C-alpha positions in Angstrom: 98.5 84.6 71.2 97.9 82.3 74.1 99.0 84.3 77.2 99.6 82.8 80.6 97.1 82.6 83.5 98.2 81.8 87.0 95.6 82.2 89.7 95.0 79.2 91.9 91.4 78.2 92.6 89.5 80.4 95.1 89.3 79.1 98.7 86.0 80.1 100.2 86.5 81.8 103.5 90.3 82.1 103.1 90.1 85.9 103.7 88.5 86.2 107.1 87.4 89.9 106.9 84.9 91.3 104.5 84.6 94.9 103.3 80.9 94.9 103.9 81.5 94.6 107.7 83.5 97.8 107.7 82.1 100.0 105.0 78.5 101.1 105.2 77.9 104.1 103.0 74.2 104.1 101.9 74.4 107.8 101.2 77.6 107.7 99.0 76.7 109.0 95.6 78.7 107.1 93.0 79.5 108.6 89.6 78.0 106.7 86.7 81.4 106.4 85.1 84.6 106.2 87.1 88.2 105.2 86.7 91.8 106.3 86.9 92.9 103.8 84.2 94.2 106.6 82.0 96.8 107.6 84.6 99.0 104.7 83.5 99.9 105.2 79.8 101.9 102.1 79.3 100.7 99.0 81.1 103.3 96.3 80.9 103.2 92.5 80.8 105.4 92.2 83.8 106.2 88.6 82.8 102.7 87.4 82.4 103.1 86.8 78.7 105.6 84.0 79.5 104.8 82.9 83.1 101.8 82.4 85.3 102.6 85.4 87.5 99.3 87.3 86.9 98.8 87.9 90.6 102.1 89.6 90.9 101.8 91.5 87.6 98.5 92.7 88.9 100.1 93.7 92.2 102.7 95.7 90.3 100.0 97.5 88.2 98.0 98.3 91.3 101.0 99.7 93.2 102.1 101.9 90.2 98.5 103.2 89.8 98.1 104.1 93.5 101.3 106.1 93.4 100.3 107.8 90.1 97.0 108.8 91.8 99.1 110.6 94.4 101.4 112.2 91.8 104.3 109.9 92.4 106.2 107.6 90.0 107.0 104.1 91.0 108.6 101.7 88.5 108.0 97.9 88.8 109.8 95.7 86.3 109.3 92.2 85.1 112.2 91.1 87.2 110.6 92.6 90.3 107.3 90.8 89.7 109.0 87.5 89.1 111.2 87.9 92.2 108.1 88.2 94.4 106.4 85.3 92.6 109.6 83.2 93.3 109.7 84.2 97.0 106.2 83.2 97.6 105.7 80.1 95.5 109.2 78.8 94.8 108.9 79.7 91.1 112.1 79.2 89.1 112.1 80.4 85.5 114.5 77.6 84.6 112.1 74.9 85.8 108.7 75.0 84.1 107.3 72.6 86.8 107.5 75.4 89.4 105.3 77.8 87.4 102.1 76.8 89.1 100.5 80.1 89.9 99.6 81.9 93.1 96.8 81.8 95.7 95.3 85.3 96.0 95.0 85.2 99.8 98.6 84.1 100.2 99.7 86.9 97.9 97.6 89.4 99.8 99.2 88.3 103.1 102.6 88.8 101.6 101.7 92.2 100.4 100.6 93.1 103.9 103.6 91.8 105.8 106.4 92.2 103.2 105.2 94.2 100.3 106.1 94.0 96.6 109.5 95.3 95.5 110.1 98.1 93.0 113.0 98.8 90.6 114.8 100.8 93.4 114.6 97.9 95.8 111.9 99.6 97.9 109.0 97.5 99.3 105.4 98.6 99.0 103.0 97.2 101.6 99.3 97.4 101.8 97.7 98.5 105.0 94.9 95.9 104.9 93.0 93.6 102.6 89.3 92.7 102.7 87.1 90.3 100.7 84.2 91.6 98.7 81.0 89.6 98.3 80.7 88.9 94.6 77.0 89.5 94.3 77.3 93.0 95.8 78.1 95.1 92.7 77.4 98.4 94.5 80.0 97.5 97.1 82.4 96.6 94.3 81.9 100.1 92.7 82.3 101.8 96.1 85.6 99.9 96.6 87.0 100.9 93.2 85.9 104.5 93.8 87.3 104.8 97.3 90.4 102.7 97.1 91.5 103.0 93.4 91.2 99.3 92.3 89.9 95.9 93.2 91.7 92.6 92.6 89.4 90.2 90.8 90.0 86.5 90.4 88.2 84.9 87.5 87.7 81.4 86.1 89.1 82.2 82.7 87.2 80.9 79.6 89.1 80.3 76.3 86.6 82.7 74.6 88.1 85.6 76.6 91.6 84.9 75.2 90.1 84.9 71.7 88.2 88.2 72.5 91.4 89.8 73.9 93.4 88.9 70.8 90.6 90.3 68.6 90.6 93.6 70.6 87.0 92.9 71.8 85.5 93.3 75.3 85.2 90.2 77.4 81.6 89.0 77.2 79.8 85.8 77.9 79.7 83.3 75.0 79.7 79.5 75.2 83.2 78.4 76.1 85.3 76.1 78.4 87.2 77.4 81.5 91.0 77.1 81.0 92.2 78.1 84.5 92.3 81.0 86.9 93.4 84.6 86.2 93.9 87.7 88.3 93.0 91.2 87.0 93.0 94.6 88.7 89.6 96.3 88.2 90.4 100.1 87.9 87.1 101.6 86.6 83.5 101.1 85.6 80.5 102.4 83.6 77.0 101.1 83.1 78.1 98.4 80.6 81.7 97.5 81.6 84.3 97.1 84.3 87.7 98.3 83.1 90.5 95.8 84.0 94.2 95.5 83.4 95.7 92.4 81.9 98.6 91.5 79.6 99.8 95.0 79.1 96.4 96.6 78.3 93.4 98.2 80.0 90.4 96.4 78.5 86.6 96.2 79.0 84.8 93.3 80.7 81.0 93.2 80.7 79.1 93.1 84.0 77.6 89.8 82.8 81.1 88.3 82.3 82.0 89.4 85.8 78.9 87.8 87.3 79.5 84.5 85.5 83.2 84.0 85.9 84.5 86.0 88.9 85.2 83.6 91.9 86.9 86.0 94.3 87.5 89.7 94.8 89.9 91.6 97.2 90.1 95.3 98.0 93.5 96.6 99.3 93.8 99.6 101.5 97.0 101.5 100.5 98.2 104.8 101.9 100.3 105.3 98.8 97.2 106.5 96.9 96.8 109.4 99.3 98.2 112.9 98.7 98.4 115.0 101.8 96.4 112.3 103.5 93.5 112.4 101.1 92.6 110.5 97.9 91.5 112.1 94.6 87.9 111.2 95.7 88.3 112.9 99.1 88.9 109.8 101.2 90.6 111.1 104.3 92.6 108.5 106.2 93.4 110.7 109.2 89.7 111.5 109.7 88.8 107.9 109.5 91.4 107.0 112.1 90.1 109.9 114.3 86.6 108.6 114.0 87.5 105.1 114.9 89.4 106.3 118.0 86.2 108.2 119.1 84.0 105.1 119.0 
């Protein structure tokens, strides 16, 4: 199968704020293996098998995962993902020329101001979004651990499509880049980052990430919190109180 891509080229500096400026946790002890990827039993395509809405399919997966972390169920359908794709880009499923993909920063701004829609017609906003410097893998792990997931944009090689179809992890082999793709990173271990794409949670080697990732965003969502605290003990109210005390 040749699935769709749909991330527009990265724009350096498009996201003005970086996580490194706000998160300095040198004493945070990270687990060697982490991930909530098993919370979602049935990842869906959300239209990305037919259309270049990977940024919106990823947003749907992230939103459902955050809510599952907090013990809540939110359903986002293919129609929901495509409706947000259409609102932001002018996509029309009846006109292939409008299926041109999405800029990650533009989508993040929409998620902050408007929010993605679910099957009940409710909107799910993020509280903030921050860029992650690609070379800082420790910060990437911290972001996944504290905030549930990280949105990664990659320059997608044809070899990765072949590996996906063969059920193999994404690893670096000689190949040509076919376009841009968006994937939520939801876990890691020493060898792999666990990412969601085309209805599955798959493995991506750290070497693949270092070679092909061209942007990464962490979203801060209150929906992942239960009684104000995440599964990892991140306490929003305490953070707000500490900031007020500065």
